[in-house]
C-alpha angles and dihedrals in degrees: 000000000000094000088065121085119247094264093051089045091053093050090048091045093051090050090053096046093045090053091054104034107018125240099285092055095045110089128193091241092053088053093051090047090047091048093046086233129140110266089230091063090065090074091041096054098029109038088162087065124216095345095058093047091048093052091047089051090048090048091048088052094052093049090047093053090044091054092047090067093073089051094050091050090049089057093059121085089206114017113229128166091246090047092054091047090050090052091049089053093040093067089059096043092051091048093051095043092050105030105022134245099293098117140048138173114314092212089055090046095050088045092055096043100041115016093106102030103041110040092188090055091048088052091046090053093050091050091048090052092049090047086058100036091052098064090041090052090046093050091050089051091050088053091056104268108144110257092238091061100034097081091045091051091047089057092048091051093052093043093051091048093049093049093048091050089055093050094043088054093049094045094036088224134104094226096108090049093054092042094055090047094049096042100041099042098078093047091052091047092050091059093066108110111238113226110238 
C-alpha cells in the first residue's frame, strides 16, 4: 500500500474497512489511521466528506472487480462461462478458508447501508456493479454466448456471487459459494452458441 499516494491509500483503506465493517461503522479517522495518512489530509482530498470518500471507495471496488475478470480468464486453460464463474467465486472461497469470514464486498455493504439514505452512494454502487458486469458480459460474448444473453447472464453471475458471499458470511461456511458454482455452471455453459 505504501507505493500509493495518501489519497489512493485512503480510498483503498475505506474500501477495506467498508467491506469489513460497513459504512456506518467506518469513520473518517479510522480510514486515515488505516491508510497511515495525516488526518488533515481527509478534508484536503475529500472536501465532500465521508460521502465523497465512500463513493470513491465504491467506485474503486467496481473498477477492481472489473479488472479482475481479465485475470480470471488468464487463469483458465480454456475459457468457459462456468470456468470464469468458478474463478470469480474461488477468490472468495480462498479468502474465507484462509482468512475467515470477516469481510464482504464493499459495494454490497455500501448499497445495504446507504441505498435509500444517500442517493449519490446508491448511484456510485449502481455504477460500480455496471463497471463489473460489463467485462463479464464481454467475456461471455467472446466465449460464444449470444450478445442478447451475455449481459443478463453476467448480472445473474454477479447476483449469485453476491448472495452467496452474504450467506457464507452468515453461516461462516463456504457451502453457498460451492453450491452456486456447481449449480450455475451447467446453465452458463449451455448458453454458448454452438457453431453449425
